[in-house]
N, CA, C, O and the ligand as a Tripos MOL2 file, in Angstrom:
@<TRIPOS>MOLECULE
protein
  317   315    80     0     0
PROTEIN
NO_CHARGES

@<TRIPOS>ATOM
      1 N         121.7420   21.9800  141.0490 N.3       1 MET1
      2 CA        122.2510   23.3570  140.9520 C.3       1 MET1
      3 C         121.1270   24.3360  141.2930 C.2       1 MET1
      4 O         120.0030   24.2110  140.8070 O.2       1 MET1
      5 N         121.4560   25.2980  142.1280 N.am      2 ARG2
      6 CA        120.4670   26.2950  142.5140 C.3       2 ARG2
      7 C         120.3060   27.3500  141.4260 C.2       2 ARG2
      8 O         121.2240   27.6150  140.6500 O.2       2 ARG2
      9 N         119.1330   27.9360  141.3930 N.am      3 THR3
     10 CA        118.8980   29.0290  140.4430 C.3       3 THR3
     11 C         119.6630   30.2550  140.9330 C.2       3 THR3
     12 O         119.6480   30.5840  142.1190 O.2       3 THR3
     13 N         120.3230   30.9130  140.0050 N.am      4 ARG4
     14 CA        121.1420   32.0690  140.3630 C.3       4 ARG4
     15 C         120.5920   33.3380  139.7340 C.2       4 ARG4
     16 O         119.9850   33.3200  138.6630 O.2       4 ARG4
     17 N         120.8240   34.4310  140.4300 N.am      5 TRP5
     18 CA        120.4760   35.7350  139.8490 C.3       5 TRP5
     19 C         121.5360   36.1350  138.8380 C.2       5 TRP5
     20 O         121.2470   36.7360  137.8030 O.2       5 TRP5
     21 N         122.7460   35.7900  139.1610 N.am      6 GLY6
     22 CA        123.8320   36.1470  138.2540 C.3       6 GLY6
     23 C         125.0770   35.3920  138.6250 C.2       6 GLY6
     24 O         125.2590   34.9950  139.7760 O.2       6 GLY6
     25 N         125.9340   35.1920  137.6520 N.am      7 THR7
     26 CA        127.2120   34.5570  137.9520 C.3       7 THR7
     27 C         128.3010   35.3390  137.2480 C.2       7 THR7
     28 O         128.0690   36.0090  136.2420 O.2       7 THR7
     29 N         129.4690   35.2360  137.7940 N.am      8 CYS8
     30 CA        130.5900   35.9400  137.2200 C.3       8 CYS8
     31 C         131.7650   34.9810  137.0750 C.2       8 CYS8
     32 O         132.2400   34.4030  138.0530 O.2       8 CYS8
     33 N         132.2170   34.8280  135.8490 N.am      9 ASN9
     34 CA        133.3970   34.0190  135.5920 C.3       9 ASN9
     35 C         134.5540   34.9820  135.4790 C.2       9 ASN9
     36 O         134.7700   35.6010  134.4370 O.2       9 ASN9
     37 N         135.3110   35.1020  136.5850 N.am     10 THR10
     38 CA        136.3750   36.1150  136.6370 C.3      10 THR10
     39 C         137.4850   35.8350  135.6280 C.2      10 THR10
     40 O         138.1140   36.7600  135.1150 O.2      10 THR10
     41 N         137.7210   34.5550  135.3450 N.am     11 ARG11
     42 CA        138.7980   34.2250  134.4140 C.3      11 ARG11
     43 C         138.4420   34.6320  132.9900 C.2      11 ARG11
     44 O         139.2600   35.2050  132.2700 O.2      11 ARG11
     45 N         137.2160   34.3260  132.5990 N.am     12 ALA12
     46 CA        136.7780   34.6640  131.2400 C.3      12 ALA12
     47 C         136.2520   36.0930  131.1500 C.2      12 ALA12
     48 O         135.9430   36.5790  130.0620 O.2      12 ALA12
     49 N         136.1500   36.7750  132.3160 N.am     13 LYS13
     50 CA        135.5650   38.1110  132.4080 C.3      13 LYS13
     51 C         134.1840   38.1300  131.7550 C.2      13 LYS13
     52 O         133.8780   38.9790  130.9180 O.2      13 LYS13
     53 N         133.3610   37.1640  132.1680 N.am     14 ARG14
     54 CA        132.0350   37.0120  131.5880 C.3      14 ARG14
     55 C         130.9970   37.0100  132.6970 C.2      14 ARG14
     56 O         131.1740   36.3710  133.7340 O.2      14 ARG14
     57 N         129.9210   37.7300  132.4640 N.am     15 ILE15
     58 CA        128.8510   37.8180  133.4500 C.3      15 ILE15
     59 C         127.5770   37.2350  132.8530 C.2      15 ILE15
     60 O         127.2090   37.5430  131.7200 O.2      15 ILE15
     61 N         126.9090   36.3870  133.6340 N.am     16 TRP16
     62 CA        125.6190   35.8580  133.2080 C.3      16 TRP16
     63 C         124.5610   36.3920  134.1470 C.2      16 TRP16
     64 O         124.7520   36.4220  135.3630 O.2      16 TRP16
     65 N         123.4600   36.8060  133.5870 N.am     17 LEU17
     66 CA        122.3610   37.2940  134.4120 C.3      17 LEU17
     67 C         121.1220   36.4470  134.1680 C.2      17 LEU17
     68 O         120.8420   36.0330  133.0430 O.2      17 LEU17
     69 N         120.3900   36.2000  135.2390 N.am     18 ASN18
     70 CA        119.1440   35.4540  135.1470 C.3      18 ASN18
     71 C         118.0720   36.3710  134.5440 C.2      18 ASN18
     72 O         117.8550   37.4850  135.0190 O.2      18 ASN18
     73 N         117.4150   35.8870  133.5000 N.am     19 LEU19
     74 CA        116.4150   36.7250  132.8210 C.3      19 LEU19
     75 C         115.1940   37.0030  133.7000 C.2      19 LEU19
     76 O         114.4040   37.9010  133.4090 O.2      19 LEU19
     77 N         115.0480   36.2290  134.7700 N.am     20 GLU20
     78 CA        113.9800   36.4940  135.7380 C.3      20 GLU20
     79 C         114.1300   37.8890  136.3480 C.2      20 GLU20
     80 O         113.1610   38.4810  136.8210 O.2      20 GLU20
     81 N         115.3720   38.4050  136.3270 N.am     21 LEU21
     82 CA        115.6380   39.7380  136.8760 C.3      21 LEU21
     83 C         114.8740   40.8250  136.1220 C.2      21 LEU21
     84 O         114.5980   41.8980  136.6600 O.2      21 LEU21
     85 N         114.5440   40.5300  134.8830 N.am     22 ALA22
     86 CA        113.8060   41.5040  134.0710 C.3      22 ALA22
     87 C         112.4560   41.8240  134.7030 C.2      22 ALA22
     88 O         111.8820   42.8850  134.4590 O.2      22 ALA22
     89 N         111.9530   40.8950  135.5190 N.am     23 LYS23
     90 CA        110.6500   41.0870  136.1650 C.3      23 LYS23
     91 C         110.7660   41.8380  137.4830 C.2      23 LYS23
     92 O         109.7580   42.2010  138.0900 O.2      23 LYS23
     93 N         112.0010   42.0700  137.9250 N.am     24 LYS24
     94 CA        112.2300   42.7300  139.2080 C.3      24 LYS24
     95 C         112.4630   44.2230  138.9940 C.2      24 LYS24
     96 O         112.6840   44.6640  137.8650 O.2      24 LYS24
     97 N         112.4130   45.0120  140.0900 N.am     25 PRO25
     98 CA        112.6820   46.4470  139.9440 C.3      25 PRO25
     99 C         114.0660   46.6860  139.3280 C.2      25 PRO25
    100 O         115.0080   45.9330  139.5750 O.2      25 PRO25
    101 N         114.1660   47.7370  138.5320 N.am     26 THR26
    102 CA        115.4290   48.0660  137.8510 C.3      26 THR26
    103 C         116.5940   48.1600  138.8270 C.2      26 THR26
    104 O         117.7180   47.7730  138.5070 O.2      26 THR26
    105 N         116.3130   48.6800  140.0280 N.am     27 GLU27
    106 CA        117.3700   48.8540  141.0300 C.3      27 GLU27
    107 C         117.9920   47.5090  141.4080 C.2      27 GLU27
    108 O         119.1980   47.4170  141.6390 O.2      27 GLU27
    109 N         117.1590   46.4680  141.4690 N.am     28 CYS28
    110 CA        117.6580   45.1360  141.8190 C.3      28 CYS28
    111 C         118.5500   44.5970  140.7050 C.2      28 CYS28
    112 O         119.5730   43.9610  140.9640 O.2      28 CYS28
    113 N         118.1530   44.8570  139.4770 N.am     29 LEU29
    114 CA        118.9410   44.4430  138.3130 C.3      29 LEU29
    115 C         120.2920   45.1570  138.3510 C.2      29 LEU29
    116 O         121.3410   44.5680  138.0910 O.2      29 LEU29
    117 N         120.2260   46.4520  138.6850 N.am     30 GLU30
    118 CA        121.4330   47.2670  138.7910 C.3      30 GLU30
    119 C         122.3530   46.7060  139.8750 C.2      30 GLU30
    120 O         123.5670   46.6090  139.6950 O.2      30 GLU30
    121 N         121.7460   46.3410  141.0020 N.am     31 TYR31
    122 CA        122.5200   45.7760  142.1110 C.3      31 TYR31
    123 C         123.2590   44.5120  141.6700 C.2      31 TYR31
    124 O         124.4450   44.3540  141.9600 O.2      31 TYR31
    125 N         122.5690   43.6190  140.9740 N.am     32 ILE32
    126 CA        123.1950   42.3660  140.5340 C.3      32 ILE32
    127 C         124.3140   42.6430  139.5330 C.2      32 ILE32
    128 O         125.3830   42.0380  139.6140 O.2      32 ILE32
    129 N         124.0730   43.5530  138.5930 N.am     33 ILE33
    130 CA        125.1040   43.8730  137.5940 C.3      33 ILE33
    131 C         126.3520   44.4150  138.2910 C.2      33 ILE33
    132 O         127.4710   43.9870  138.0040 O.2      33 ILE33
    133 N         126.1450   45.3620  139.2090 N.am     34 ILE34
    134 CA        127.2860   45.9460  139.9250 C.3      34 ILE34
    135 C         127.9840   44.8690  140.7530 C.2      34 ILE34
    136 O         129.2120   44.7880  140.7840 O.2      34 ILE34
    137 N         127.1690   44.0360  141.4300 N.am     35 HIS35
    138 CA        127.7300   42.9420  142.2230 C.3      35 HIS35
    139 C         128.6570   42.0710  141.3710 C.2      35 HIS35
    140 O         129.7790   41.7610  141.7710 O.2      35 HIS35
    141 N         128.1720   41.6880  140.1990 N.am     36 GLU36
    142 CA        128.9760   40.8230  139.3260 C.3      36 GLU36
    143 C         130.2110   41.5590  138.7970 C.2      36 GLU36
    144 O         131.2880   40.9730  138.6780 O.2      36 GLU36
    145 N         130.0470   42.8410  138.4830 N.am     37 LEU37
    146 CA        131.1920   43.6250  137.9980 C.3      37 LEU37
    147 C         132.2540   43.7690  139.0810 C.2      37 LEU37
    148 O         133.4500   43.7160  138.7970 O.2      37 LEU37
    149 N         131.8110   43.9520  140.3240 N.am     38 VAL38
    150 CA        132.7630   44.0800  141.4250 C.3      38 VAL38
    151 C         133.5690   42.7790  141.5690 C.2      38 VAL38
    152 O         134.7220   42.8000  142.0000 O.2      38 VAL38
    153 N         132.9520   41.6570  141.2060 N.am     39 HIS39
    154 CA        133.6840   40.3910  141.2490 C.3      39 HIS39
    155 C         134.8760   40.3740  140.2900 C.2      39 HIS39
    156 O         135.8150   39.5990  140.4710 O.2      39 HIS39
    157 N         134.8310   41.2180  139.2880 N.am     40 LEU40
    158 CA        135.9780   41.3210  138.3840 C.3      40 LEU40
    159 C         137.1490   42.0070  139.1020 C.2      40 LEU40
    160 O         138.3140   41.8020  138.7600 O.2      40 LEU40
    161 N         136.8080   42.8230  140.1010 N.am     41 LEU41
    162 CA        137.8300   43.5170  140.8870 C.3      41 LEU41
    163 C         138.2270   42.6950  142.1060 C.2      41 LEU41
    164 O         139.3940   42.6650  142.4980 O.2      41 LEU41
    165 N         137.2360   42.0270  142.7010 N.am     42 GLU42
    166 CA        137.4710   41.2350  143.9120 C.3      42 GLU42
    167 C         136.6320   39.9620  143.8310 C.2      42 GLU42
    168 O         135.4070   40.0240  143.7260 O.2      42 GLU42
    169 N         137.2910   38.8220  143.8800 N.am     43 ARG43
    170 CA        136.5990   37.5560  143.6610 C.3      43 ARG43
    171 C         135.6960   37.1070  144.8000 C.2      43 ARG43
    172 O         134.6380   36.5260  144.5620 O.2      43 ARG43
    173 N         136.1090   37.3750  146.0400 N.am     44 SER44
    174 CA        135.2980   36.8760  147.1530 C.3      44 SER44
    175 C         134.5140   37.9850  147.8350 C.2      44 SER44
    176 O         134.7680   39.1700  147.6180 O.2      44 SER44
    177 N         133.5520   37.5800  148.6670 N.am     45 HIS45
    178 CA        132.7080   38.5310  149.3860 C.3      45 HIS45
    179 C         133.4180   38.9590  150.6650 C.2      45 HIS45
    180 O         132.9870   38.6110  151.7640 O.2      45 HIS45
    181 N         134.4800   39.6950  150.5270 N.am     46 ASN46
    182 CA        135.2470   40.1130  151.7030 C.3      46 ASN46
    183 C         135.0880   41.6190  151.9500 C.2      46 ASN46
    184 O         134.2050   42.2600  151.3800 O.2      46 ASN46
    185 N         135.9480   42.1670  152.7980 N.am     47 LYS47
    186 CA        135.8620   43.5920  153.1580 C.3      47 LYS47
    187 C         136.1030   44.4930  151.9490 C.2      47 LYS47
    188 O         135.4560   45.5280  151.7940 O.2      47 LYS47
    189 N         137.0310   44.0920  151.1060 N.am     48 ILE48
    190 CA        137.3370   44.8820  149.9060 C.3      48 ILE48
    191 C         136.1170   44.9160  148.9860 C.2      48 ILE48
    192 O         135.7680   45.9470  148.4110 O.2      48 ILE48
    193 N         135.4830   43.7460  148.8710 N.am     49 PHE49
    194 CA        134.2690   43.6430  148.0480 C.3      49 PHE49
    195 C         133.1950   44.6090  148.5620 C.2      49 PHE49
    196 O         132.5790   45.3400  147.7870 O.2      49 PHE49
    197 N         132.9830   44.5970  149.8810 N.am     50 THR50
    198 CA        131.9880   45.4720  150.5090 C.3      50 THR50
    199 C         132.3270   46.9400  150.2870 C.2      50 THR50
    200 O         131.4420   47.7650  150.0590 O.2      50 THR50
    201 N         133.6120   47.2530  150.3560 N.am     51 LYS51
    202 CA        134.0740   48.6270  150.1400 C.3      51 LYS51
    203 C         133.7010   49.1040  148.7320 C.2      51 LYS51
    204 O         133.2240   50.2250  148.5540 O.2      51 LYS51
    205 N         133.9220   48.2500  147.7480 N.am     52 TYR52
    206 CA        133.5540   48.5980  146.3690 C.3      52 TYR52
    207 C         132.0460   48.7730  146.2430 C.2      52 TYR52
    208 O         131.5730   49.7150  145.6080 O.2      52 TYR52
    209 N         131.3020   47.8650  146.8480 N.am     53 MET53
    210 CA        129.8410   47.9420  146.7780 C.3      53 MET53
    211 C         129.3360   49.2500  147.3930 C.2      53 MET53
    212 O         128.4730   49.9130  146.8170 O.2      53 MET53
    213 N         129.8720   49.6230  148.5600 N.am     54 ASN54
    214 CA        129.4770   50.8710  149.2150 C.3      54 ASN54
    215 C         129.7780   52.0760  148.3410 C.2      54 ASN54
    216 O         129.0560   53.0720  148.3450 O.2      54 ASN54
    217 N         130.8510   51.9580  147.6010 N.am     55 GLU55
    218 CA        131.2840   53.0490  146.7430 C.3      55 GLU55
    219 C         130.3760   53.1960  145.5110 C.2      55 GLU55
    220 O         129.9550   54.2980  145.1600 O.2      55 GLU55
    221 N         130.0900   52.0660  144.8700 N.am     56 PHE56
    222 CA        129.3320   52.0860  143.6140 C.3      56 PHE56
    223 C         127.8260   52.1660  143.8060 C.2      56 PHE56
    224 O         127.1310   52.8260  143.0340 O.2      56 PHE56
    225 N         127.3210   51.4930  144.8380 N.am     57 ILE57
    226 CA        125.8800   51.4540  145.0460 C.3      57 ILE57
    227 C         125.5890   51.4220  146.5520 C.2      57 ILE57
    228 O         125.3320   50.3640  147.1260 O.2      57 ILE57
    229 N         125.6380   52.6180  147.1830 N.am     58 PRO58
    230 CA        125.5240   52.6950  148.6480 C.3      58 PRO58
    231 C         124.3080   51.9660  149.2330 C.2      58 PRO58
    232 O         124.3520   51.4980  150.3710 O.2      58 PRO58
    233 N         123.2360   51.8720  148.4610 N.am     59 LYS59
    234 CA        122.0230   51.2250  148.9910 C.3      59 LYS59
    235 C         121.9620   49.7240  148.6620 C.2      59 LYS59
    236 O         120.8870   49.1240  148.6820 O.2      59 LYS59
    237 N         123.1110   49.1300  148.3610 N.am     60 TRP60
    238 CA        123.1100   47.7310  147.9120 C.3      60 TRP60
    239 C         122.4820   46.7590  148.9080 C.2      60 TRP60
    240 O         121.8690   45.7740  148.4960 O.2      60 TRP60
    241 N         122.6230   47.0180  150.2250 N.am     61 LYS61
    242 CA        122.0620   46.1060  151.2300 C.3      61 LYS61
    243 C         120.5380   46.0420  151.1240 C.2      61 LYS61
    244 O         119.9260   44.9900  151.3060 O.2      61 LYS61
    245 N         119.9560   47.1830  150.8270 N.am     62 PHE62
    246 CA        118.5070   47.2700  150.6860 C.3      62 PHE62
    247 C         118.0370   46.4110  149.5050 C.2      62 PHE62
    248 O         117.0620   45.6690  149.6180 O.2      62 PHE62
    249 N         118.7390   46.5210  148.3780 N.am     63 TYR63
    250 CA        118.3590   45.7510  147.1870 C.3      63 TYR63
    251 C         118.6110   44.2670  147.3930 C.2      63 TYR63
    252 O         117.8780   43.4180  146.8850 O.2      63 TYR63
    253 N         119.6570   43.9730  148.1440 N.am     64 LYS64
    254 CA        119.9780   42.5810  148.4280 C.3      64 LYS64
    255 C         118.8420   41.9350  149.2280 C.2      64 LYS64
    256 O         118.3960   40.8280  148.9250 O.2      64 LYS64
    257 N         118.3860   42.6610  150.2600 N.am     65 ASP65
    258 CA        117.2810   42.1640  151.0760 C.3      65 ASP65
    259 C         116.0340   41.9760  150.2260 C.2      65 ASP65
    260 O         115.2850   41.0120  150.3870 O.2      65 ASP65
    261 N         115.8350   42.9150  149.3280 N.am     66 GLU66
    262 CA        114.6870   42.8760  148.4260 C.3      66 GLU66
    263 C         114.7060   41.5790  147.6230 C.2      66 GLU66
    264 O         113.6770   40.9160  147.4930 O.2      66 GLU66
    265 N         115.8570   41.2180  147.0890 N.am     67 LEU67
    266 CA        115.9900   39.9990  146.2880 C.3      67 LEU67
    267 C         115.9500   38.7510  147.1580 C.2      67 LEU67
    268 O         115.4670   37.7040  146.7260 O.2      67 LEU67
    269 N         116.4580   38.8600  148.3890 N.am     68 ASN68
    270 CA        116.4750   37.7000  149.2740 C.3      68 ASN68
    271 C         115.0860   37.3020  149.7580 C.2      68 ASN68
    272 O         114.8750   36.1790  150.2150 O.2      68 ASN68
    273 N         114.1570   38.2210  149.6540 N.am     69 ARG69
    274 CA        112.7900   37.9060  150.0490 C.3      69 ARG69
    275 C         112.1500   36.9760  149.0200 C.2      69 ARG69
    276 O         111.1140   36.3630  149.2770 O.2      69 ARG69
    277 N         112.7780   36.8860  147.8640 N.am     70 LEU70
    278 CA        112.2570   36.0710  146.7710 C.3      70 LEU70
    279 C         112.9300   34.6980  146.7780 C.2      70 LEU70
    280 O         114.0080   34.5360  147.3500 O.2      70 LEU70
    281 N         112.2930   33.7100  146.1400 N.am     71 PRO71
    282 CA        112.8330   32.3370  146.2300 C.3      71 PRO71
    283 C         114.2200   32.1110  145.6360 C.2      71 PRO71
    284 O         114.9040   31.1650  146.0280 O.2      71 PRO71
    285 N         114.6450   32.9490  144.7080 N.am     72 PHE72
    286 CA        115.9650   32.7380  144.1110 C.3      72 PHE72
    287 C         117.0580   33.3490  144.9800 C.2      72 PHE72
    288 O         116.7780   34.1680  145.8550 O.2      72 PHE72
    289 N         118.2550   32.9660  144.7450 N.am     73 CYS73
    290 CA        119.3530   33.6130  145.4480 C.3      73 CYS73
    291 C         120.5920   33.6560  144.5560 C.2      73 CYS73
    292 O         120.6860   32.9800  143.5310 O.2      73 CYS73
    293 N         121.5180   34.4720  144.9940 N.am     74 HIS74
    294 CA        122.7310   34.6400  144.2060 C.3      74 HIS74
    295 C         123.8400   33.7510  144.7540 C.2      74 HIS74
    296 O         124.0760   33.7220  145.9620 O.2      74 HIS74
    297 N         124.5030   33.0470  143.8940 N.am     75 THR75
    298 CA        125.6950   32.3110  144.3080 C.3      75 THR75
    299 C         126.7480   32.5230  143.2240 C.2      75 THR75
    300 O         126.4470   33.0130  142.1360 O.2      75 THR75
    301 N         127.9450   32.1590  143.5270 N.am     76 ASP76
    302 CA        129.0270   32.3930  142.5850 C.3      76 ASP76
    303 C         129.6740   31.0960  142.1530 C.2      76 ASP76
    304 O         129.6730   30.1060  142.8850 O.2      76 ASP76
    305 N         130.2220   31.1160  140.9640 N.am     77 TRP77
    306 CA        131.0680   30.0140  140.5360 C.3      77 TRP77
    307 C         132.3740   30.1540  141.2970 C.2      77 TRP77
    308 O         132.8150   31.2670  141.5820 O.2      77 TRP77
    309 N         132.9810   29.0560  141.6200 N.am     78 ASN78
    310 CA        134.2960   29.1310  142.2690 C.3      78 ASN78
    311 C         135.3910   28.7470  141.3000 C.2      78 ASN78
    312 O         135.4830   27.6020  140.8560 O.2      78 ASN78
    313 N         136.1960   29.6990  140.9890 N.am     79 TYR79
    314 CA        137.3290   29.4500  140.0940 C.3      79 TYR79
    315 C         138.6250   29.6800  140.8400 C.2      79 TYR79
    316 O         139.7030   29.5240  140.2660 O.2      79 TYR79
    317 ZN        128.8260   37.3920  144.6320 Zn       80 ZN80
@<TRIPOS>BOND
     1     1     2 1
     2     2     3 1
     3     3     4 2
     4     3     5 am
     5     5     6 1
     6     6     7 1
     7     7     8 2
     8     7     9 am
     9     9    10 1
    10    10    11 1
    11    11    12 2
    12    11    13 am
    13    13    14 1
    14    14    15 1
    15    15    16 2
    16    15    17 am
    17    17    18 1
    18    18    19 1
    19    19    20 2
    20    19    21 am
    21    21    22 1
    22    22    23 1
    23    23    24 2
    24    23    25 am
    25    25    26 1
    26    26    27 1
    27    27    28 2
    28    27    29 am
    29    29    30 1
    30    30    31 1
    31    31    32 2
    32    31    33 am
    33    33    34 1
    34    34    35 1
    35    35    36 2
    36    35    37 am
    37    37    38 1
    38    38    39 1
    39    39    40 2
    40    39    41 am
    41    41    42 1
    42    42    43 1
    43    43    44 2
    44    43    45 am
    45    45    46 1
    46    46    47 1
    47    47    48 2
    48    47    49 am
    49    49    50 1
    50    50    51 1
    51    51    52 2
    52    51    53 am
    53    53    54 1
    54    54    55 1
    55    55    56 2
    56    55    57 am
    57    57    58 1
    58    58    59 1
    59    59    60 2
    60    59    61 am
    61    61    62 1
    62    62    63 1
    63    63    64 2
    64    63    65 am
    65    65    66 1
    66    66    67 1
    67    67    68 2
    68    67    69 am
    69    69    70 1
    70    70    71 1
    71    71    72 2
    72    71    73 am
    73    73    74 1
    74    74    75 1
    75    75    76 2
    76    75    77 am
    77    77    78 1
    78    78    79 1
    79    79    80 2
    80    79    81 am
    81    81    82 1
    82    82    83 1
    83    83    84 2
    84    83    85 am
    85    85    86 1
    86    86    87 1
    87    87    88 2
    88    87    89 am
    89    89    90 1
    90    90    91 1
    91    91    92 2
    92    91    93 am
    93    93    94 1
    94    94    95 1
    95    95    96 2
    96    95    97 am
    97    97    98 1
    98    98    99 1
    99    99   100 2
   100    99   101 am
   101   101   102 1
   102   102   103 1
   103   103   104 2
   104   103   105 am
   105   105   106 1
   106   106   107 1
   107   107   108 2
   108   107   109 am
   109   109   110 1
   110   110   111 1
   111   111   112 2
   112   111   113 am
   113   113   114 1
   114   114   115 1
   115   115   116 2
   116   115   117 am
   117   117   118 1
   118   118   119 1
   119   119   120 2
   120   119   121 am
   121   121   122 1
   122   122   123 1
   123   123   124 2
   124   123   125 am
   125   125   126 1
   126   126   127 1
   127   127   128 2
   128   127   129 am
   129   129   130 1
   130   130   131 1
   131   131   132 2
   132   131   133 am
   133   133   134 1
   134   134   135 1
   135   135   136 2
   136   135   137 am
   137   137   138 1
   138   138   139 1
   139   139   140 2
   140   139   141 am
   141   141   142 1
   142   142   143 1
   143   143   144 2
   144   143   145 am
   145   145   146 1
   146   146   147 1
   147   147   148 2
   148   147   149 am
   149   149   150 1
   150   150   151 1
   151   151   152 2
   152   151   153 am
   153   153   154 1
   154   154   155 1
   155   155   156 2
   156   155   157 am
   157   157   158 1
   158   158   159 1
   159   159   160 2
   160   159   161 am
   161   161   162 1
   162   162   163 1
   163   163   164 2
   164   163   165 am
   165   165   166 1
   166   166   167 1
   167   167   168 2
   168   167   169 am
   169   169   170 1
   170   170   171 1
   171   171   172 2
   172   171   173 am
   173   173   174 1
   174   174   175 1
   175   175   176 2
   176   175   177 am
   177   177   178 1
   178   178   179 1
   179   179   180 2
   180   179   181 am
   181   181   182 1
   182   182   183 1
   183   183   184 2
   184   183   185 am
   185   185   186 1
   186   186   187 1
   187   187   188 2
   188   187   189 am
   189   189   190 1
   190   190   191 1
   191   191   192 2
   192   191   193 am
   193   193   194 1
   194   194   195 1
   195   195   196 2
   196   195   197 am
   197   197   198 1
   198   198   199 1
   199   199   200 2
   200   199   201 am
   201   201   202 1
   202   202   203 1
   203   203   204 2
   204   203   205 am
   205   205   206 1
   206   206   207 1
   207   207   208 2
   208   207   209 am
   209   209   210 1
   210   210   211 1
   211   211   212 2
   212   211   213 am
   213   213   214 1
   214   214   215 1
   215   215   216 2
   216   215   217 am
   217   217   218 1
   218   218   219 1
   219   219   220 2
   220   219   221 am
   221   221   222 1
   222   222   223 1
   223   223   224 2
   224   223   225 am
   225   225   226 1
   226   226   227 1
   227   227   228 2
   228   227   229 am
   229   229   230 1
   230   230   231 1
   231   231   232 2
   232   231   233 am
   233   233   234 1
   234   234   235 1
   235   235   236 2
   236   235   237 am
   237   237   238 1
   238   238   239 1
   239   239   240 2
   240   239   241 am
   241   241   242 1
   242   242   243 1
   243   243   244 2
   244   243   245 am
   245   245   246 1
   246   246   247 1
   247   247   248 2
   248   247   249 am
   249   249   250 1
   250   250   251 1
   251   251   252 2
   252   251   253 am
   253   253   254 1
   254   254   255 1
   255   255   256 2
   256   255   257 am
   257   257   258 1
   258   258   259 1
   259   259   260 2
   260   259   261 am
   261   261   262 1
   262   262   263 1
   263   263   264 2
   264   263   265 am
   265   265   266 1
   266   266   267 1
   267   267   268 2
   268   267   269 am
   269   269   270 1
   270   270   271 1
   271   271   272 2
   272   271   273 am
   273   273   274 1
   274   274   275 1
   275   275   276 2
   276   275   277 am
   277   277   278 1
   278   278   279 1
   279   279   280 2
   280   279   281 am
   281   281   282 1
   282   282   283 1
   283   283   284 2
   284   283   285 am
   285   285   286 1
   286   286   287 1
   287   287   288 2
   288   287   289 am
   289   289   290 1
   290   290   291 1
   291   291   292 2
   292   291   293 am
   293   293   294 1
   294   294   295 1
   295   295   296 2
   296   295   297 am
   297   297   298 1
   298   298   299 1
   299   299   300 2
   300   299   301 am
   301   301   302 1
   302   302   303 1
   303   303   304 2
   304   303   305 am
   305   305   306 1
   306   306   307 1
   307   307   308 2
   308   307   309 am
   309   309   310 1
   310   310   311 1
   311   311   312 2
   312   311   313 am
   313   313   314 1
   314   314   315 1
   315   315   316 2
@<TRIPOS>SUBSTRUCTURE
     1 MET1         2 RESIDUE 1 A MET
     2 ARG2         6 RESIDUE 1 A ARG
     3 THR3        10 RESIDUE 1 A THR
     4 ARG4        14 RESIDUE 1 A ARG
     5 TRP5        18 RESIDUE 1 A TRP
     6 GLY6        22 RESIDUE 1 A GLY
     7 THR7        26 RESIDUE 1 A THR
     8 CYS8        30 RESIDUE 1 A CYS
     9 ASN9        34 RESIDUE 1 A ASN
    10 THR10       38 RESIDUE 1 A THR
    11 ARG11       42 RESIDUE 1 A ARG
    12 ALA12       46 RESIDUE 1 A ALA
    13 LYS13       50 RESIDUE 1 A LYS
    14 ARG14       54 RESIDUE 1 A ARG
    15 ILE15       58 RESIDUE 1 A ILE
    16 TRP16       62 RESIDUE 1 A TRP
    17 LEU17       66 RESIDUE 1 A LEU
    18 ASN18       70 RESIDUE 1 A ASN
    19 LEU19       74 RESIDUE 1 A LEU
    20 GLU20       78 RESIDUE 1 A GLU
    21 LEU21       82 RESIDUE 1 A LEU
    22 ALA22       86 RESIDUE 1 A ALA
    23 LYS23       90 RESIDUE 1 A LYS
    24 LYS24       94 RESIDUE 1 A LYS
    25 PRO25       98 RESIDUE 1 A PRO
    26 THR26      102 RESIDUE 1 A THR
    27 GLU27      106 RESIDUE 1 A GLU
    28 CYS28      110 RESIDUE 1 A CYS
    29 LEU29      114 RESIDUE 1 A LEU
    30 GLU30      118 RESIDUE 1 A GLU
    31 TYR31      122 RESIDUE 1 A TYR
    32 ILE32      126 RESIDUE 1 A ILE
    33 ILE33      130 RESIDUE 1 A ILE
    34 ILE34      134 RESIDUE 1 A ILE
    35 HIS35      138 RESIDUE 1 A HIS
    36 GLU36      142 RESIDUE 1 A GLU
    37 LEU37      146 RESIDUE 1 A LEU
    38 VAL38      150 RESIDUE 1 A VAL
    39 HIS39      154 RESIDUE 1 A HIS
    40 LEU40      158 RESIDUE 1 A LEU
    41 LEU41      162 RESIDUE 1 A LEU
    42 GLU42      166 RESIDUE 1 A GLU
    43 ARG43      170 RESIDUE 1 A ARG
    44 SER44      174 RESIDUE 1 A SER
    45 HIS45      178 RESIDUE 1 A HIS
    46 ASN46      182 RESIDUE 1 A ASN
    47 LYS47      186 RESIDUE 1 A LYS
    48 ILE48      190 RESIDUE 1 A ILE
    49 PHE49      194 RESIDUE 1 A PHE
    50 THR50      198 RESIDUE 1 A THR
    51 LYS51      202 RESIDUE 1 A LYS
    52 TYR52      206 RESIDUE 1 A TYR
    53 MET53      210 RESIDUE 1 A MET
    54 ASN54      214 RESIDUE 1 A ASN
    55 GLU55      218 RESIDUE 1 A GLU
    56 PHE56      222 RESIDUE 1 A PHE
    57 ILE57      226 RESIDUE 1 A ILE
    58 PRO58      230 RESIDUE 1 A PRO
    59 LYS59      234 RESIDUE 1 A LYS
    60 TRP60      238 RESIDUE 1 A TRP
    61 LYS61      242 RESIDUE 1 A LYS
    62 PHE62      246 RESIDUE 1 A PHE
    63 TYR63      250 RESIDUE 1 A TYR
    64 LYS64      254 RESIDUE 1 A LYS
    65 ASP65      258 RESIDUE 1 A ASP
    66 GLU66      262 RESIDUE 1 A GLU
    67 LEU67      266 RESIDUE 1 A LEU
    68 ASN68      270 RESIDUE 1 A ASN
    69 ARG69      274 RESIDUE 1 A ARG
    70 LEU70      278 RESIDUE 1 A LEU
    71 PRO71      282 RESIDUE 1 A PRO
    72 PHE72      286 RESIDUE 1 A PHE
    73 CYS73      290 RESIDUE 1 A CYS
    74 HIS74      294 RESIDUE 1 A HIS
    75 THR75      298 RESIDUE 1 A THR
    76 ASP76      302 RESIDUE 1 A ASP
    77 TRP77      306 RESIDUE 1 A TRP
    78 ASN78      310 RESIDUE 1 A ASN
    79 TYR79      314 RESIDUE 1 A TYR
    80 ZN80       317 GROUP 0 **** ****
């Protein structure tokens, strides 16, 4: 199993965050929280998901790149 920044269990409406995020800039933590919350509205990474992300955190691509430069990555549980 790969290390995750965060996971979202849409059925249980539960979000888990990797505590390693505490060491990252607050904006990155915010990005992950919003990302996981958007999964409660839209389960997959589709156009609707992107629309919500643009709405809630317009600079999300920047924070995503910031986190992708690091060894961990975000993946989702599939329910
Ligand atoms: Zn996701």
